C-alpha positions in Angstrom: -57.5 23.2 -19.2 -56.8 24.5 -15.7 -60.5 25.3 -15.3 -61.7 21.7 -16.2 -59.5 19.9 -13.7 -61.0 21.7 -10.6 -64.4 20.6 -11.8 -63.1 17.0 -11.7 -62.7 17.5 -7.9 -66.1 19.2 -7.3 -67.9 16.3 -9.1 -66.6 13.7 -6.9 -68.6 12.1 -4.0 -68.1 14.0 -0.7 -66.8 10.9 0.9 -63.7 10.6 -1.2 -60.5 11.4 0.6 -56.7 10.9 0.6 -53.7 9.1 1.9 -50.1 9.7 1.6 -49.1 6.8 -0.5 -50.0 3.3 -1.3 -47.6 0.2 -1.7 -46.8 -0.9 -5.3 -45.5 0.8 -8.4 -46.6 4.5 -8.8 -48.7 5.5 -11.7 -47.0 6.6 -14.9 -47.5 10.4 -15.7 -45.4 10.4 -19.0 -47.9 10.9 -21.9 -47.7 8.3 -24.8 -48.3 10.2 -28.0 -47.0 7.6 -30.5 -48.8 6.4 -33.6 -48.5 2.5 -33.3 -46.8 0.9 -36.3 -46.7 -2.9 -36.8 -43.4 -4.4 -35.7 -42.4 -1.4 -33.7 -40.7 -1.7 -30.4 -40.5 0.7 -27.4 -38.1 0.4 -24.5 -38.1 2.7 -21.6 -36.3 3.2 -18.3 -37.3 5.7 -15.7 -36.6 6.8 -12.2 -39.1 8.7 -9.8 -38.4 10.5 -6.5 -41.2 11.4 -4.3 -41.2 13.4 -1.0 -44.0 13.8 1.6 -43.7 16.0 4.7 -46.9 18.2 5.1 -49.8 17.1 7.2 -53.4 17.8 6.1 -56.8 17.5 7.6 -59.4 17.7 4.8 -57.9 20.5 2.7 -56.4 22.4 5.6 -52.5 22.2 6.1 -51.7 21.6 9.8 -48.9 23.2 11.9 -47.9 20.2 14.0 -44.7 18.3 14.8 -45.5 14.6 14.6 -43.5 11.6 15.3 -43.0 10.8 11.6 -41.7 14.0 10.0 -41.1 13.0 6.4 -41.5 10.1 4.0 -39.9 9.6 0.7 -39.1 6.9 -2.0 -36.9 6.5 -5.0 -38.4 4.1 -7.6 -37.1 2.7 -10.9 -38.9 1.0 -13.6 -38.1 -0.8 -16.9 -40.9 -1.2 -19.6 -41.0 -2.6 -23.1 -43.8 -2.8 -25.8 -44.3 -4.4 -29.1 -46.9 -3.5 -31.8 -48.1 -6.9 -33.0 -50.3 -5.3 -35.6 -51.1 -1.8 -36.7 -52.8 0.0 -33.7 -52.3 -2.8 -31.2 -49.5 -2.9 -28.8 -48.7 -5.4 -25.9 -46.4 -4.1 -23.1 -45.0 -5.0 -19.8 -43.2 -3.2 -17.0 -41.4 -4.2 -13.8 -40.4 -1.9 -11.0 -37.9 -1.8 -8.1 -37.8 0.4 -5.0 -34.2 1.6 -4.1 -35.5 3.4 -1.0 -38.8 3.6 0.8 -38.6 5.4 4.1 -40.3 7.1 6.9 -38.1 9.6 8.9 -38.9 10.0 12.6 -38.4 12.9 14.9 -36.4 10.8 17.4 -32.8 10.6 16.2 -31.6 7.1 15.2 -35.2 5.8 14.7 -35.6 5.5 11.0 -37.6 2.8 9.1 -35.8 2.9 5.7 -35.9 -0.8 4.9 -38.7 -0.8 2.4 -36.6 -1.6 -0.6 -37.0 -4.4 -3.1 -38.6 -5.6 -6.2 -42.1 -4.1 -6.9 -44.9 -5.4 -9.2 -45.0 -6.7 -12.6 -47.7 -5.0 -15.0 -48.7 -6.6 -18.3 -51.2 -5.0 -20.6 -52.1 -3.8 -24.1 -52.9 -0.5 -25.9 -55.2 -0.6 -28.8 -56.4 2.0 -31.4 -60.2 2.6 -31.2 -60.5 5.5 -33.5 -58.2 7.3 -36.0 -59.0 10.6 -37.8 -57.7 11.9 -41.2 -53.9 11.7 -41.4 -53.9 10.5 -37.7 -54.8 14.1 -36.6 -57.1 12.5 -34.1 -56.5 9.1 -32.2 -58.4 7.4 -29.4 -56.8 4.5 -27.7 -58.0 2.0 -25.1 -55.7 0.6 -22.4 -55.9 -2.6 -20.4 -53.4 -3.6 -17.6 -53.1 -6.4 -14.9 -50.7 -5.9 -12.1 -49.2 -9.1 -10.6 -47.9 -9.0 -7.0 -44.7 -10.6 -8.0 -42.4 -8.3 -5.8 -41.5 -8.4 -2.2 -44.4 -8.4 0.3 -44.9 -9.3 4.0 -41.3 -7.9 4.6 -40.1 -8.1 8.2 -37.1 -6.1 9.5 -35.7 -6.6 12.9 -38.7 -8.7 13.8 -41.0 -5.9 12.9 -43.5 -6.2 10.0 -43.2 -3.2 7.7 -46.5 -1.3 7.3 -48.4 -1.5 3.9 -47.0 1.8 2.8 -43.5 0.7 3.2 -43.9 -2.8 1.4 -42.2 -2.7 -2.0 -45.0 -4.7 -3.6 -48.7 -3.9 -3.5 -49.4 -7.4 -2.5 -52.5 -7.6 -4.6 -53.7 -8.1 -8.2 -54.7 -4.8 -9.7 -56.8 -4.3 -12.8 -56.6 -1.0 -14.7 -58.6 0.3 -17.7 -58.4 3.6 -19.5 -58.9 5.7 -22.5 -56.3 8.0 -24.2 -57.2 10.8 -26.7 -54.7 12.6 -28.8 -55.4 15.6 -31.1 -52.7 17.0 -33.3 -52.8 20.7 -34.5 -50.3 20.3 -37.3 -49.9 23.9 -38.1 -49.1 25.0 -34.7 -47.1 21.9 -33.8 -49.3 21.4 -30.7 -50.6 18.0 -29.5 -53.6 18.0 -27.1 -53.8 14.9 -24.8 -56.5 13.6 -22.4 -56.5 10.3 -20.4 -58.8 8.9 -17.9 -58.2 5.7 -15.9 -59.8 3.4 -13.3 -58.0 0.9 -11.1 -59.5 -1.9 -9.0 -57.6 -3.8 -6.5 -58.1 -7.4 -5.2 -58.1 -8.2 -1.5 -54.8 -9.0 0.1 -54.9 -12.0 2.3 -51.3 -12.7 3.4 -49.4 -13.8 6.4 -49.5 -10.4 7.9 -52.3 -8.4 6.1 -56.1 -8.7 5.3 -56.4 -5.5 3.3 -57.9 -4.0 0.2 -56.9 -0.6 -1.3 -59.6 1.8 -2.3 -60.3 2.1 -6.0 -58.3 4.6 -7.9 -59.3 7.0 -10.6 -57.4 9.6 -12.6 -57.9 12.2 -15.3 -55.0 13.8 -17.1 -55.2 16.8 -19.6 -52.3 18.1 -21.4 -50.9 20.2 -24.2 -47.5 19.8 -25.7 -45.6 21.9 -28.3 -42.7 20.9 -30.5 -40.3 23.8 -30.3 -37.8 22.5 -32.8 -36.6 19.1 -34.1 -35.2 18.2 -30.7 -37.1 19.8 -27.9 -40.7 19.4 -26.8 -42.4 21.2 -23.9 -45.8 20.7 -22.3 -48.0 21.1 -19.3 -50.4 18.4 -17.8 -53.0 18.9 -15.2 -53.7 15.7 -13.4 -56.6 15.0 -11.1 -56.4 11.8 -8.8 -59.1 10.2 -6.6 -58.6 7.2 -4.4 -61.4 5.8 -2.3 -61.0 4.6 1.3 -59.3 1.2 2.0 -60.5 -1.4 4.3 -59.1 -4.2 6.4 -60.3 -7.5 8.0 -63.1 -7.9 5.5 -65.0 -4.7 5.7 -63.5 -2.4 8.4 -63.3 0.9 6.6 -60.1 2.9 7.4 -61.4 6.5 7.6 -57.9 8.1 7.2 -57.2 6.6 3.7 -58.1 7.8 0.1 -57.5 11.1 -1.5 -58.4 13.7 -4.0 -55.6 15.7 -5.5 -54.9 18.0 -8.5 -51.3 18.5 -9.6 -49.5 20.5 -12.3 -46.9 18.5 -14.3 -44.7 20.5 -16.6 -42.8 18.3 -19.2 -39.6 18.8 -21.0 -38.5 16.2 -23.6 -35.3 16.2 -25.5 -34.5 14.0 -28.6 -31.0 12.8 -28.1 -30.6 10.5 -31.1 -32.8 9.7 -34.0 -34.9 7.2 -32.0 -34.0 8.0 -28.5 -35.5 10.8 -26.2 -35.1 12.0 -22.6 -38.0 13.4 -20.6 -38.4 15.1 -17.2 -41.8 15.7 -15.5 -42.0 17.2 -12.0 -45.4 16.8 -10.3 -46.5 19.7 -8.0 -49.8 19.4 -6.1 -52.0 22.5 -6.2 -55.1 21.0 -4.4 -55.1 18.3 -1.8 -58.0 16.9 0.3 -57.4 14.4 3.1 -59.7 12.7 5.5 -58.5 12.8 9.1 -54.8 13.9 9.7 -52.5 12.4 7.1 -49.1 13.1 5.5 -49.5 14.7 2.1 -47.2 14.4 -0.9 -45.2 17.6 -1.3 -43.7 17.1 -4.7 -42.2 14.4 -7.0 -40.2 14.2 -10.2 -39.9 11.5 -12.9 -37.0 11.2 -15.5 -37.1 8.8 -18.4 -35.2 7.5 -21.4 -37.2 6.1 -24.2 -36.0 4.2 -27.3 -38.4 3.7 -30.2 -37.4 1.1 -32.8 
């Protein structure tokens, strides 16, 4: 698994590069290993903290002291899903940024006002193939993100930059495939997921902007230790193309290639409730130009299956 993920990087076009962050709800890294049953409900609440403070040029970490020394955010989301028939679920999620800040070298200068409602995502997850006794399952996913949150925010007569806006400000369309293989005797589940996200152009009061297309590949293995505890490890590769503004001006210092390790611990609290924690630790980063890089992040979630 750890050998396949670096291949994902090497096969990407040479012009793909990275940016520290993009506005809008961050991608979910919590694997969904459920077998969908008609009439089943799933409710989940999660919180994610992310910290960025290293500067990179291509894949080289730089020893510099810039004006912006650190960037971080605290993001919460609520999601719900309902299986309308066996193997087909509709779902929705809504997020909120409690904090979205850039920390400056100059004391007293701190742009930490990028808080507010993020975007609404509505989609479906459908079973494409099921093996004998559900030992293998292939799902397709489709999601549309609506820019329902706060955008074009102005604080103290200054328009917040795109990366500090709570909402992405754009419609986004995401498609993906999820493959699950259960090894019953060893109590191990293998998981693979690939996604592609396309973004519409933002034409708002303060911005004419389009995010670069985003692609991800996640490979993971998870083992049930006992009736209550599951542990696992994911390798996640991400690639975002360059963004552009003003109908075609390419922003060279945007986009990214990254591979991160994501260990997982999930604990069954009650019969139908579980808690999970997933840190995300980058092990490979490539940036175009001089950009701030994500240092680490962590996601905690509580899920209720009815």
